[in-house]
C-alpha positions in Angstrom: 155.7 194.3 184.0 153.5 197.2 185.1 152.3 197.0 188.7 148.7 196.3 189.3 146.5 198.9 190.9 146.4 197.0 194.2 150.2 196.7 194.2 150.4 200.5 193.9 148.2 200.8 196.9 150.3 198.3 198.8 153.4 200.3 198.0 151.7 203.5 199.3 150.9 201.8 202.6 154.5 200.4 202.8 155.9 203.9 202.3 153.9 205.2 205.4 154.4 202.5 208.1 152.2 202.7 211.2 153.7 204.5 214.2 153.5 203.2 217.8 152.4 206.7 218.9 148.7 207.1 219.0 148.6 210.8 217.9 150.8 209.9 214.9 148.6 206.9 214.1 145.6 209.2 214.0 147.4 211.7 211.8 148.5 208.9 209.4 144.9 207.7 208.8 143.5 211.2 208.4 146.5 211.8 206.0 145.4 208.9 203.8 142.0 210.5 203.6 143.1 213.9 202.7 145.2 212.6 199.8 142.0 212.1 197.9 139.8 215.1 197.1 136.0 215.1 197.4 134.3 215.6 194.1 133.6 219.3 193.3 129.9 218.9 193.0 129.5 217.4 196.5 128.0 219.6 199.2 129.7 219.1 202.7 127.9 220.5 205.7 129.0 220.0 209.4 126.2 219.2 211.8 125.6 218.4 215.5 123.8 215.0 215.4 122.3 214.7 218.8 125.4 215.8 220.5 127.8 214.0 218.2 130.0 215.8 215.7 128.9 214.8 212.2 128.9 215.8 208.6 126.4 215.7 205.8 127.5 215.1 202.2 125.2 215.2 199.2 125.8 215.0 195.4 123.3 216.9 193.1 121.3 213.7 192.4 120.9 212.7 196.1 117.4 211.9 197.4 117.3 214.0 200.6 115.0 211.5 202.2 117.4 208.5 201.8 120.4 208.5 204.2 123.6 206.5 204.5 124.6 206.7 208.1 128.3 205.9 208.2 130.6 204.8 211.0 134.3 205.1 210.0 137.1 202.5 210.6 140.3 202.9 212.6 140.1 200.2 215.3 138.0 202.4 217.6 141.1 204.4 218.4 141.7 206.4 215.2 139.9 207.4 212.0 137.6 210.4 211.7 135.1 212.1 209.4 138.1 213.6 207.5 139.8 210.2 206.9 136.8 208.8 205.2 135.1 211.9 203.7 136.0 211.2 200.1 134.9 207.6 200.2 131.6 208.4 202.1 130.7 211.0 199.6 131.2 208.7 196.7 129.1 205.9 198.5 126.3 208.4 198.8 126.5 209.2 195.1 126.3 205.5 194.3 123.3 205.0 196.6 121.5 208.2 195.4 121.4 209.3 199.0 122.7 211.9 201.4 125.3 210.7 203.9 125.7 211.4 207.6 129.2 210.5 208.9 129.6 210.4 212.6 132.7 211.5 214.5 132.0 209.1 217.4 134.3 209.2 220.4 137.4 207.2 220.4 139.3 204.9 222.8 141.3 204.8 224.9 140.0 208.2 226.1 136.5 207.0 225.6 136.2 203.2 225.8 133.1 201.2 225.3 130.2 202.1 225.3 131.0 205.7 224.2 131.2 204.9 220.5 127.9 202.8 220.7 126.2 205.6 222.6 127.3 208.1 219.9 126.1 205.8 217.1 122.7 205.5 218.7 122.4 209.2 219.2 123.2 209.8 215.6 120.5 207.3 214.5 118.0 208.9 216.8 118.9 212.3 215.4 117.8 211.1 212.0 114.6 209.8 213.3 114.0 213.0 215.1 114.7 214.9 211.9 111.8 213.1 210.2 113.8 210.5 208.2 111.9 207.3 207.9 113.8 204.3 209.4 113.4 202.3 206.2 115.1 205.1 204.3 118.3 204.7 206.4 121.2 202.5 205.5 123.3 201.9 208.6 126.9 201.3 207.5 130.4 201.0 208.7 134.0 199.9 207.8 136.2 197.6 209.9 135.6 198.6 213.5 132.8 200.8 212.3 131.3 197.8 210.7 131.2 196.0 214.0 129.9 199.2 215.6 127.1 199.4 213.0 126.1 195.9 213.7 126.1 196.5 217.5 124.0 199.6 216.9 121.3 197.6 215.0 121.3 195.0 217.7 120.8 197.7 220.3 118.0 199.3 218.3 116.2 196.0 218.0 116.6 195.3 221.8 115.3 198.8 222.6 112.3 198.3 220.4 113.2 201.2 218.1 112.5 201.0 214.4 115.3 199.4 212.4 117.1 200.8 209.4 116.3 199.6 205.9 119.6 197.7 205.6 123.1 197.3 206.8 126.2 197.7 204.7 129.4 196.4 206.4 132.8 196.6 204.8 135.8 194.5 206.2 133.8 194.3 209.4 135.7 193.6 212.7 133.1 191.7 214.7 135.3 189.3 216.8 137.5 191.1 219.3 138.8 187.7 220.5 140.5 187.3 217.1 139.5 183.7 216.9 139.1 183.4 213.1 141.6 181.2 211.3 142.4 183.9 208.7 143.9 186.0 211.4 147.0 183.7 210.9 146.4 182.3 207.4 146.2 185.7 205.8 148.8 187.5 208.0 151.5 187.3 205.4 149.3 189.0 202.7 147.5 191.6 204.8 149.5 194.9 204.8 147.4 196.6 207.5 145.8 194.4 210.1 147.5 191.8 212.4 146.8 190.0 215.6 149.1 191.9 217.9 147.8 195.2 216.6 144.2 194.2 217.1 144.8 192.9 220.6 146.1 196.3 221.4 143.1 198.0 219.9 140.6 195.6 221.5 142.2 196.2 225.0 141.9 199.9 224.6 138.3 199.8 223.3 136.7 197.2 225.7 138.1 199.0 228.8 138.3 195.8 230.9 135.1 194.3 229.7 134.8 190.8 228.2 135.9 190.8 224.6 133.2 188.3 223.8 130.4 190.5 225.1 127.7 190.6 222.2 127.9 194.4 221.9 131.7 194.4 221.8 132.0 191.4 219.5 128.7 191.2 217.7 129.7 188.0 216.0 128.5 186.4 219.3 125.1 188.3 219.4 121.7 187.1 218.6 121.1 188.4 215.1 117.4 187.6 214.7 115.2 190.1 213.1 117.9 192.4 211.8 117.6 194.2 208.5 119.0 192.9 205.2 122.8 193.0 205.2 125.5 193.4 202.7 129.0 192.3 203.8 132.0 193.1 201.6 135.4 191.8 202.4 138.7 191.3 200.6 140.3 187.9 200.2 143.7 189.3 201.4 142.4 190.2 204.9 143.1 188.8 208.3 139.5 189.7 209.0 138.2 187.5 206.2 136.9 185.0 208.7 135.0 187.7 210.7 133.0 188.4 207.5 132.6 184.7 206.5 131.4 183.7 210.0 129.1 186.7 210.3 127.4 185.8 207.0 126.9 182.2 208.2 125.4 183.4 211.5 123.2 185.9 209.8 122.0 183.1 207.4 121.3 180.8 210.3 119.2 183.5 211.9 117.1 183.7 208.7 118.4 187.1 207.6 118.7 188.2 204.1 122.5 188.4 203.8 124.7 189.1 200.8 128.3 188.2 201.1 130.8 189.6 198.6 134.4 188.4 198.8 136.6 190.5 196.5 139.7 188.6 195.2 143.1 190.0 196.1 141.5 193.1 197.9 143.0 194.3 201.1 141.4 195.7 204.3 139.2 198.8 203.6 140.1 198.9 199.9 137.1 201.2 199.3 139.2 204.1 200.7 141.4 203.9 197.6 138.6 203.9 195.0 140.0 206.8 193.1 143.0 204.7 192.0 141.5 201.3 192.4 138.9 199.9 190.0 137.7 197.3 192.5 137.1 200.1 195.0 134.8 201.9 192.5 133.1 198.6 191.6 132.5 197.7 195.3 131.0 201.2 196.0 128.7 200.8 192.9 127.6 197.4 194.2 126.9 198.7 197.6 125.0 201.7 196.1 122.7 199.4 194.2 122.1 197.3 197.3 121.2 200.4 199.3 119.0 201.8 196.6 117.0 198.6 196.4 116.4 198.3 200.1 115.6 202.0 201.0 113.0 202.7 198.3 109.9 202.3 200.3 
């Protein structure tokens, strides 16, 4: 029997196990990204976004006034613009928008709140560039999803104009790892497990309380945040982070859309070029962003 597309991705991950060395971990994640080319019609332009290394991408049909601001995954200690470039560019195409990917500072060299400060600087850069806040989709994957949510909370608390919507994929929003799926999905998740996340959380929080709302935004007041799309795979230890976040968002009277993708693994969007569900998830996110950044 032929292997399914997701089984092929699982085999790819199994053939490249995670090292205990931080530099090698970073090289590994960047290497996954560079396996996949950016489409030839996409323009890629580096930029200094308020003191943060960043990169614009745009397809020929992108509306220059509509922006997807993207915060990459990697557990706050790895990941980069390079690791997610191909996926970010395709997300922008699906949304009919330019994208701005931020190379925020990483732990353990730069623990909390460095990444949050950089995300806020990137958002202010867009506002200062004349982009209307309602034309911005604030987005992130995994740790970047938690960071995007913490950024929106910080913007609200500072009285700054909020983005048109949030798009969060496989979001890590509970650095206490208290969700039941952390154990119930451990056998089927090929990427993310409790011991690994404890290591990452320790590096990121820098001695601060893991339950602090801007570190674990699952515990934050979510009132008055923009409409939110949460996408998560059913084969993720972080499944309960997404389920509980959707419940808390609904309880706070937010417009929240939760999509649980059967059999999908953590951050499956990265493999969209060989995974139909990755392409479908990006198309769904693009439609969501288009609908909420039109005004």
